[in-house]
N, C-alpha and C positions, 0 to 999 in steps of 0.2 A: 294632542296626544299622539296622533299618527306620526307626526314629524319626530317626536321624541323616540318612538320605537324604531323608526328608520335610522336615526342617528346612532342609537345604541347598537342596532344590528350592524351598522357600518363599522363601529369601533370593534365589536367582537370579531367580525370578519378580518379586519386589518390586523388584529392580534394573531390570528391563525396564519395570516399571510406572511408575517414577519419571519425571517429566517435568521439563523445564527450569523454573527458577523462574518463577512467574507474573509477568508484566509489569504494572506499575501502569497504570491507565487514564490517558491524557492529560487535561488539563483543557481544556475548550472555552472559549476566551477570550470576553470580553464582545463582543457584536456579531457573532460568528462563528456559522455554521450547523453546523460540525462540524470534526473533526480526522481526517485520513486518515493512518494509520500503515502503511507498507510494510516488511515484515520479510523476512528471508532473501533479501537482495538479492545477485544474482549479477552479476558484471561480466566483460566480455571486451574486450580491446584488440588492435588491429592498428596498424601505423604510420599515423598520421593519422586513425584511426577508433577510437571507443570507445563501447561500449553496455552497458546494464544492464537487468535485468528483476527484478521482484519481485511479491509478492502480499501483500495486507494487508486491513485492515478500516477501515470508516468509522464513526466514533463521532459520533452526532448525537442529535437529539431527535425523537420521533415526533409525530404529530398531537395526542396527549394531553399533550405536553410532558414525557414521560418519556425518560430516557436510554436509547438503544438502539444496537446495532451491526449493521452490514450487512457481509457478506463472501461471497465473496472479491472484492476489488477488485484487478485486475491493473494493473501499470504497466510500460511500457517507456520507456527514455530513451536519449539518445545525444548525441554531439558529435563534432566533427572535431578531437579533441585527443589521440588516442592517440600514445604515443611509443615503445611496445614491443609485443611480442606476449606476451599473457598472459591468464590467467583466474583468477578468485578470488571473494571475497566482499567486501561493503562494509557500512558501518554502515546502520542503519535510516534510512528516509526519513520525514519528518513534514511534512505539508502542512496548513495551516489554511485552511478553506474559508469565505470571506466572501460569496460569491455564491450567492443562492438558486437561480439557474439551474443552476449547477454541482452544488449539493447535490441537486437533483431529478434531474439527469443521472446522478449516481453511483448513486442509489437505483434508477433505471430501468435501469441497466446499459448506458447509452449512451456511445459513444466520446466522449472529451473531449480535445482537443489544446491544449497549452499556448500555442501561437502565436495562438490565437483569443481569449485572455483576458489580463487584466492580472495579471502575476505579479510579486510582490515578494520580495526576498531579505532576510530578517532584520528588515525594518521593514514596518510596516503603514501605509497611508495610505487616505483615504476611497475611492479608486478601485480598491483592491486586490480582485481576485477570489480569488486564492490566494496565501498567504504561505508560502514555503518556510522552515521553521525549522531543518531539518537534513537532511543527506544528499544534496542535489543542489547542483551548482554553477551559477552564472549562465548559463554557455554550454550547459548541458544542457537540450535541449528534451525534453518528455515527452508520452506519451499514456496516459490512463487508460481502462480497458476497451478495449484494442486488439482489433480483430477480425482474424481470419485472412483473408488476401486472398481465398481461394477462397470462404469463406462470404459475404463481402460481395458477391461477384459474383452470388450466387444469392439475395440478400436475407435471408440468415440473420443474425439479430441476437440479442444477449444478452437474457435475460429479466431482469425486475426482481428486485432483491434484497429479501429479507425483512429488515426491521430488527427484530431480536430485543431485547426489553427486558432491560436489565441490572439 
């Protein structure tokens, strides 16, 4: 009897230890500085307003040219396109970063607002700073590393992220 309880307890613990299947790492396209993947995207809608938030990781190369990832990178986005009241989840967001300035800002934990840069949807051109490959619509503006309003009043800013070698 005691052995059966130990076996059952082991099975229960192993079920809790199981994690979601590992996601494969995105490929960094030629000429890009990195790829930002935002997962667990939550969305909320009201009539004429719609917003989403998520958190993810930035895959890039360190100073030695080795692949590394920095996390967490937070994102908020929104548009004036809500057509109903509701909450839910949405697909992952993937952004390809072509701008060295944005790459440095991401690693430094600095707020980056989409309206300040050249954003392309699905296609890349020589002036592209960020290419949205999935998860955001053209009308959705976004902020990376958003700061809480009260902390920005007092000059509190995010710390730099550590890019851990993969």
